[in-house]
C-alpha positions, 0 to 999 in steps of 0.5 A: 498421512491423511491426518497430517495433511488435514492438520497442515491444511487447517494450519494453512487455512488459519494462516491465510485468514490471519494474512487476510485479516492483517491486510484488512486491518492495514487498509482500515488504518490508511488515513485516506478516504473516499476520492483520495484513497488509492489502494484497492487491495494488498496481494503481498506484504512482509517486512521487506516487500509490498505488492498492491493494486489500484484501478483508476476510476474513469469518473475520478475528479482529476480526469475532467480537466487533465486533459480535456477530451483525452483523460490522462492520469496526472503524475502527482496522482501516480506518485500518490498511488505509489506512496500510499501502496509502497510506503504507507501500507508497509510503514503501517505493517512495520509499526504494528510489527506484523502481529495483527490487529492487536498491535506490536505488543501482545498487551497493547491497544489496537491502532485506531482508524485514522490515527496514522499520518504519513509525512514524506521526507523525500520522493524521486520519481521517473515516469515511463508511460501514461496511465489511463482511466479504468487501468488497473495498476500494480505497485511493488515496493521493496524496503531499503531501510526502516530505522529511527522511525524513517522508512525508505523504499524503492517503488515501481508501478506496472500496467496490466501488461507488466510494463513499467509506468513509473519508478522511484525512491520514497522516504518518509515517516508515519506518525501515530496521532492520538486525539 
C-alpha cells in the first residue's frame, strides 16, 4: 500500500512539473514584453478553460494621465489584459496541443519565442467596476469554439473579492510567423 502511494505521489509530482513547464513555455511565447505584457501567472489551463492573474503596477505608463490625481485603469488596458490571458494564452495552448515544449507533434520543432502573433477579429466587452493600481485581477476564460484556426472565448475579469470588473466575448486567430 505504501509503495503504491509513493508511486502515485511521484507520478503526481511529475505531472505538476509538466504543468508548470507548460505554463512557463506558454508565457515565454507571449509576443508582449516589458510594459505591455499583462500576464503574471497562469493558475489553470486546459483545452476548454484558462485562469490567469495580473497585478496592476502603480507606476504603469497609463496611470500618469488617466486620470490625473486619481489613477484608474483604462478600459482599453483591461480589455488587453483579458485578451492576453483569456484568448492568447489559450490559443497558444491549443496550437501546441497541450503537449509541452516540443509542440503538437512529437517530432516537430518547438515554437520560437516571439513567433506567435494574435490577430483579433472581434471583441465585445462590458465594464462593471473600476480596477485600480496595485490590484490583482483574475481572468477566467472559457472556450466557445476553436475551428479553422479561429478561437472564440467568453472572458471575465474579477477583483480580489471575486467581484466582476468586466466580461465579454473575444474572437481571434493566432498566427505563427517564421522569420
